[in-house]
N, C-alpha and C positions, 0 to 999 in steps of 0.2 A: 623260222623259215626252214624248210627241208628240201633236200635235193631229190627225194624219191619220187618217181613217176609211176603211177599205177599201170601195170601191164594187163590189159584185158585178155580174157580168154578168146574173144572173137576178133583175133588177128589185128589188134591195134586200129581197127576201123571204128572210130568213135561215133560215126554216123549210125551205127547199128544200135546205139542207145535208144534210137527212136522206137525200136521194137519193144522197149520196156516201159514206155510211157503208159500204156493201157494195162499194165500188170498191177492190180491193186494189192494192198496189204491183205495178208491172210488174217482176217479178223476173228473168225468164228463167232462166238456169242459176245455181244457187247457187255452183257452182264458178267460173263466169265472174265473178261479183260478187267473190268472194274474190280471184281473180287480179287483177281491176281494182283492188281495194283495196291489194293488195300492190304493184302498179306505182305507184299514187299515193303510197304511203308511201315507196317508194324514190326517186321523183322529188323528194319534199320533203326528202330526206336525214334522215328520221325513223327512228331505230333503236328498235325495240320488243322487249322481252323475250319469248321464246317466240312469235315473230311469227305463225307459221302458225296456232297454236291460238288466239291472241288475235284475229286477224282473222276466223277462222271463228266465234268466239263473238259478235263484235260484228255481223257480217253476219247471222247466224242470229237474234240478238236483235232487230235492226231489222226483219227480215221478220215477226217475231211481235209486236212492240210497241215500247214506249219503253225507253230504255237510260240507265243511269248509268255513267259512266266514273270510277272512283274510283282515287285514288293520290296520291303525294307531289307537291308543286309541281314544275313544270319537266320533267315526264315526257312532255309532248306531248299531253295529253288534249284540249285545245281544238283544237289543230291537227288531231288525228285526227278529231274530231267534224266539222269543216268538210270534211275530205277525204271522209269517208263520205257526207255529203250530196251532194257532187259525184259520187261513184261511183254513187249511186242516181239521178242526174240530177234532183236537187232543189235549189232555191234554199234559202238558210238565213239566219237572222238571229240574232246573238248578243246576249243580254241578261245582264248580270252581277247576280246576286242580292246584296242588301244586308240588313243587320239591320233596316232601315226598311221592308222589304216588307210589305204587307198584301194583303187581297183586292182592294183598289183597284188595286194594281200588277199583280196577276195576272189578275183578271177585269175590273175596270173600275169606274166609278162616275160621279159628277157632278163637274164642275169649273166654276169661273167662266169666263165668256167675254165679251169686250168687243167690241162691234161699232160701226161708225161711225168718223168721223175728226174731229180737231180738238175743238171744243167740243160737237159733236153725237155723243156716244158714249153707249152704253147697255150696262149690265152685265146678264148673264143667266146661267143655269145650263144647261150642255150636257153630253150624255153623253161620256164618254171611255172608249175600249176599252183594257183592260189588255193586258199583253204576250201572254198566251196567247190571249185572245179575238181580238186583232188578227192573230196568227199563224194561228189556225184559219181566219179569214175569208180571209186571203191564200192559205192552202192551198186552200180551197174554190174560189176564183177560178182558181187555177193548175190544179187538177184538172179543172175544167169546161172550160177552154180547151184543155188537153192532150187531153181526151177527144173534144172536138169538132173540133179542128184540130191534130193531133199534128205535122204537118209544120212549121207556123209557130210552134207553142208546144211545144218539145221537153221542157221541164221538167215532170216528172210530179207534183210536189208542192212544198210549201214547209214547211220544218221550223223549229222553234224550238230553239236551243242555249242552255241556261241555264248560264252559267259560275258557278263557286263556289256550287253549289246549296245547300250547308248554311251559307252565310253568312246566309241568311234563316231565320226560324222558320217553315219551309215548311209544316208541318202546319196552322198557323193561316192562312197566307197563301193556300193553295190554295182554301179555301172550298168551294164547290159542285163544284169540279173533282175533288175527292177521290172523289165518287160517280160522276162521269162517267167517270173513268179506269178505274174498276172495273166499269162497267156493260156492257161488251161492245157498245157502240153502241146500247144501248136507252135510255140516259138523255141528256137534252139539258142544255146549260149555260144556266142562266136568267140573263138580262140585265135585272135589275130596273130599271136606270137608263134603259132605252130606253122612250120613250113610245109609239112605233108598235108595235102588237101583232105585226106581221110581223117585228120586229127583237128580240123578247124571248126567242127561243129559238134556240140554235145547237147542231147536232150535230157531233161530231168526225168529219171525213172519214177513211175507212179508210186513206188514205195519209199522214195526218199523224203526225209523230213529235216527241216531246220527247227531245233528247239532252242530258243534264245532266252536268256535271263536278263532282266532289266531292273536296275536300281531305281526305285521310285522316291528315294529320300534325298540323296545327295545331288539335288538338281543344279546346284551351283557348279558342280564339277563334271557334268555330263552334257551331252548334246540332245536336242530334240530331233524328231523326224516327221516327215510329211504325212498328211492324211492318206495320200496314195500308197505309201509304203505300209502304213498302219493297216490298210484294207487287206493286205496280202498275208496277214497273220491273225490268228485268234488270240486276243489278249485275256489272260486269266490272272487275277490278283491272288497272290499268296501272302497273307498277312500274318500277324502274330496270333498265337492262340487266344481264345476268349478267356475272360476271368475265371469261369468255372473249369477251364482246362488246366489252369496253372499247376495244381498238385500233380496231375498226371504228367504234365510237361517236365516238372522238376524231377520226377521219378525216372522218366525216360532219359533226361539229360544226365542224371547221376549214373545210370546204367552205361551210357556212352563214355563218361569220364572214367569209370572203373575199368571198362574194357580197354580203354586207351592205356591206363596205368599198367594193367596186367601184360599188355602186348609190348609196351615200350620199356618199362622198368619192372620186370618180373620180380616178385618178392612176396612176402607174407601178406595175406589179406586180412590181417588182424591188427587192431589198434593196441597201444600200450595197455589200455584198460582190459584187454581180452575180448572186447567186442569185435564184431566184423567191421570192416571199413565202412560199409553202408550204414550200419547202425551209428557208428561214431560221427560220420558226416551228417546223419539224420538229425543230430542234436542241434545243428545250426541251419538246417534247411528251412525251418519255419521263419527264421530271421531273413534268410535270402528271399523267401517268398514275399515277405513284407516289402523288401527293397524292390523286387521286380514289379509288384503291384503299384508301388509308389510312382516309379518313373514311367511305367508303361501306360497306365490307363487314365491318368489325369484326374482332375476334380473340378466340378463346376465349369466355369468359363475357361479354365486353364487346361489346354489339351495335354495328353500324354505323349510320350516318345516311344516309338515302336521298337523296343529292345528285342532283338532276335534270340531264338533259342541257342544259336551257335555261341553267342557271347556268354550265355549262362553255362554252357558246357565248358567254356574256357575257364570260368571262375571255379567250377567244380573240379576241373583237372588239377588246379593248384591246391585245392583242399585235399584231394585224393593223395597228392604227393606228400603233404604234411601229416595226413591221418595215420601213417605208419609209426610216427615218432612223437606226435603231439597229443597231449591229453585234452587241451582246450583249443578248438579250431576257430573260436570267435575272432581273435586277432588276425588270423590268416584270412578269414572271410573279409574283414575290414580292408586289409591290404590288397587283396585280389580285386575287389570291387573298385577300389580307388585307382588301381593301376590299369585295369583292363576295360572297365565300363565308363567311368567318368570322363576320360579323355575323348570318348566318342560323342560326348554331349556338346561339342563346341558350337553347334548351330542352334542350340535351344534359345528360346526367348528369355528375356529378363524375368517374366512372370513364371515361366517354367522353372528356372533356376531358383527363384525365390521360394517356390513351393518345396522343391527338393531340399534346398539348404535348410529350410525351417524344420523339416522332419529329422535332419541329422544334427541340429543345434542342441545345446545342452538341455533345453526344455522340450525337445521333440521326441517323437515316438521311437526314433532310432538313434538316440543320443550316444549309445555305446560305440557307434561306428565313427569315431573321431577322425580317423585317417580319411574316410570318405568326405567328411565335412571340410577338411583341409584341402582336399583335391578339388572340391566344388568351388571353394573360395579362390583357389589358384586359377581355375578355369574362368571364373568371372573376371578376375584381374586381367587375364590375358585378353578377354573379349573387350575390356575397356581400354586396352593399350593400343594406340594406333602408331604406325610408322610412316613417315613421309620421306 
C-alpha cells in the first residue's frame, strides 16, 4: 500500500479524464509492433512457444483491450508483460494479487492518517487510491502530457500489470470496476471515499491497459472467476517451449544465467580447465536436456509436467556459480535439480512420479543423478503421509 496520490495536470478535476476515453493508442503498423515485440523477446533471451502466433495475438489483444497471459509458472509471462508495455512505449507498474485483496486494494477507500510531529500529532481519515485507480490516474496524466508535448513526454500511456491475477478472489475485489471494464468508455469509476465532487468520478483513458498474469497449474491454491469477468479480457496461453525448441531454450537460459553471474558476482569467466564457463557448463547441458524432456513432455498415457524456463535458469545459475572452481559439474547438476525442481513436483500423480523415478533408478537412463532419485522418493513419502 502506498500513500502517494497522483496529481493531475488538469487541476485535480478527475472528471476531465472523460476527455481521454476516445484517445486511442498510437499503434502505427501492427506488423511493426509485432516485429518490435519479437526483437524485445529475443533481446531478453525469452523463448516462447509458437512465438510468431503468440506475439500476434498479444499485440492484437492489447490494441483492442485488456489481456490475461495464462500458463504454468516460469514461462515468462510477467517478463513478457513488461516487454509489451515497453514496445507500446508505455510505462508500467507491477502489483501482485493476494488472497487478501478487496475493493479497497483495487479501487481504494479510507485509511488512518497521522499529521504533526512529536506530542503535537493528530489522527484523521484520508482517501487512499487503490492499485487500479492510482494506475488509471497515472495513465491519464501520461496521456495528457504525451498529447500536449510528445517530444518531451514520449510515453503514450501507463499500464497496470497484475501478477498472479487469480491469487485474489478477483470477482469480489474488482467491485465497480466490473461494470466500467465492460462499459466501452460510457461508465465512470465511482470513488465514494473522495470528499471533493471533482474527484469522485474517473473514466478509463482509451490508452489504459490491464495486463494480468494467471497461474494455470496451481489450481488448488488459486481462485476462479466468472464468465462475465472473463469476457472483459482476452486470454492468451503462454506454455512451455515445444520439444524441438529445447536446445535453443537451454542456450537462452544459459545466457541468462551467465549474465546474472557476471552482474551479481563479477569474476573470471574461465573454468579451472581453461575453458570458458559456457563451454564448461555445456558438458552437462545434454544431461539437463534429457531431464527437462523427461519431466516436461510425458510418455504414452502419462502426461508431462510443464516445467518452466525460469526453473531451468535457476538450475543453470547454480552451475554457473560452481563452474569457476569445479572441473566436473555433474554432481552440482544433480544437487541443483534435486533442490530446485523436484520440490515443485508435489502435485504430480503417482503415475507421473513412477515414470520419473524409474528414469533416475539404478537401471534408468539418468541413473547417475542419485540425489534427484532420493529427492523424488522423499517427495513420494511426503505425499503418502497424512496428518489428522
